[in-house]
C-alpha angles and dihedrals in degrees: 000000000000118000121205126199132180087233087072090064122092122225089257091054090051090053093050091047090050092052091049091052091050092049092048092047092049092049093048092052095066120106136183130235113196142156147131127287115215140167107262094218102044104017090233115155114247116227120210098012114155130230115189137171108252095221093041108040092178091062113078149098140242125224116246129225090288094051092252122142132182129189125181117203139163118268113285146079119300141178111222122201119213117203134175131158113268092007130103116259117246132199115210128194115223122184103193106203089123137004111298134203113206118174115199124213107195125207122216114247110230097200139100120260118247120248113279124207117205115208130186097205095098126049108211098162109142101171134043098205111135138170096057120138124183122199126197124212089239090060091051093049092049095057119095110245138186115268090355094283113140110211130181092205093055091046096055090051087069091062123099113269094020122105134179118248090226144281115317093019130101102207129095138206123229117202094331098314124133122263093247091055091073119094114212116193130185110191088335093309117120115243111206098179113036097184145025137224098025092313098308093113123045124219090220124075104214091205090063098048127101109175134017120188125178118196108200095165131042107340122216117268095256089064095059120145105068132078104203115037148330124228107196114190125185123197128216116272090220130251108281094179108053140005118260132184128194136160148153143220121219138172095254103023144010130205142193125202120196122177135169145130122299088187114004113251089001110066144349142193 
């Protein structure tokens, strides 16, 4: 049997043990505040919203494609600032003595933006990622189209560096790459055939889309597997607050879109 006594430790060993205890205690006193950011009126998840500590603006998090955010901080009381373009800022109180779940329901700000002056004196570029184009559903709906059929695939062919494969075909070329070198994703699911009937009918219903991002340059690591481009499309989550009906009549097709809550604040269809 081996007996151990603190008298066997040297002063240096006591100091190392003390530092280890402090480090372990500091690590153990960190907690996480997380939640989902949604539009208060429609329940739609907000992508790219920011949550920052008021006293430490450089410490914060950004909501992902599902509106989820997560921020780990040392134990204590914090004021968190929520910001999103065209939405009202919110200040949230978080007392981190345990892990917290705080869902944020953002309200649209019905006001005009103040004048913004862009200056080239300072260079605040933090990333070198280029070749990214984002399309909004409003932009797609505003474009004139053949037979009144709004189509995401036809719209992106109007962008620089993107070219149609040809008449009667649904593929597209990006900066000289082949058609099969483009990765098309719909809510993270691979779409192998983006249109029907020689390109007359699109696979995507523009009324049900929320976010369209085209990567024409170096795509992020999670989109590995293609050489030319990535077309990442996100669909609406559905309105879990109120019922909404929309539709359209065209020369070759008509459509009706109905969405509303199955259980309010819980699920929608």
